[in-house]
C-alpha positions as CSV (number, residue, x, y, z in Angstrom):
1,X,-15.4,16.1,5.0
2,X,-16.6,12.2,5.5
3,X,-15.7,9.9,8.4
4,X,-13.7,6.7,8.5
5,X,-13.6,4.0,10.9
6,X,-10.0,2.5,10.8
7,X,-10.0,-1.3,12.9
8,X,-6.8,-2.1,13.5
9,X,-5.7,-5.8,15.1
10,X,-2.6,-6.2,16.5
11,X,-0.3,-9.1,15.3
12,X,-0.1,-11.4,18.5
13,X,2.7,-11.3,20.4
14,X,3.3,-7.7,19.9
15,X,2.6,-6.0,22.9
16,X,6.4,-5.1,23.8
17,X,6.7,-3.5,20.6
18,X,3.3,-1.7,21.0
19,X,4.1,-0.2,24.2
20,X,7.7,0.9,23.2
21,X,6.3,2.7,20.3
22,X,3.2,3.9,22.0
23,X,4.6,7.7,22.5
24,X,5.5,7.9,18.9
25,X,1.9,7.1,18.0
26,X,0.5,9.1,20.4
27,X,2.5,12.2,19.3
28,X,1.6,11.1,15.6
29,X,-2.4,11.0,16.2
30,X,-2.0,14.3,18.3
31,X,-0.3,15.9,15.3
32,X,-2.6,14.5,12.6
33,X,-5.5,16.6,11.5
34,X,-8.7,15.0,11.4
35,X,-8.8,12.5,14.2
36,X,-12.0,12.4,16.1
37,X,-11.6,9.5,18.3
38,X,-9.0,7.0,19.1
39,X,-8.4,4.0,21.7
40,X,-7.2,0.5,22.0
41,X,-9.2,-2.6,22.3
42,X,-8.9,-4.2,25.3
43,X,-8.6,-8.1,25.8
44,X,-7.4,-9.5,29.6
45,X,-6.5,-5.7,30.5
46,X,-4.0,-5.6,27.6
47,X,-4.3,-3.8,24.5
48,X,-4.8,-5.9,21.4
49,X,-5.9,-3.6,18.5
50,X,-7.1,-0.1,17.9
51,X,-10.0,1.5,16.7
52,X,-9.8,5.0,15.1
53,X,-12.5,7.6,13.8
54,X,-11.0,10.0,11.3
55,X,-12.2,12.9,8.9
56,X,-10.5,12.2,5.5
57,X,-11.1,13.3,1.8
58,X,-11.3,9.7,0.5
59,X,-10.6,6.1,1.5
60,X,-7.5,6.4,-0.4
61,X,-6.2,9.3,1.3
62,X,-6.9,7.7,4.9
63,X,-5.4,4.7,3.8
64,X,-2.2,6.4,2.9
65,X,-2.4,8.4,6.3
66,X,-2.8,5.2,8.1
67,X,0.3,3.5,6.9
68,X,2.2,6.6,8.6
69,X,1.1,5.1,11.6
70,X,4.2,4.2,13.8
71,X,2.1,1.0,15.2
72,X,1.6,0.0,11.3
73,X,5.5,1.0,10.7
74,X,6.8,-1.0,13.5
75,X,4.5,-3.9,12.2
76,X,1.9,-3.8,15.4
77,X,-1.2,-4.3,13.2
78,X,-1.7,-7.8,11.6
79,X,-4.7,-6.2,10.0
80,X,-6.1,-2.5,9.2
81,X,-10.0,-2.5,8.2
82,X,-11.0,1.0,6.7
83,X,-14.5,2.0,6.1
84,X,-16.9,5.2,5.5
85,X,-18.8,6.0,8.8
86,X,-21.3,8.1,9.4
87,X,-22.1,9.0,12.8
88,X,-25.9,9.0,14.0
89,X,-25.9,9.3,17.4
90,X,-23.6,11.0,20.3
């Protein structure tokens, strides 16, 4: 199954919303099949976005899945870039 990288950038000023929704986001990720890696981008010690590596059937399937992320639904993400990714090292 192909891997996809999701590069999610937060809307400035959404830190409180991000923190309020964090547990729902983590629970959703934990229940999602195919999540290989996930974690926040950090700036000045604070999260400003997320990087996820997930398995999926297609770009469209991953795009649909990503729309269900509680962060996305709460408006935390200002942009989400999704592209197929191939692991070479690690």
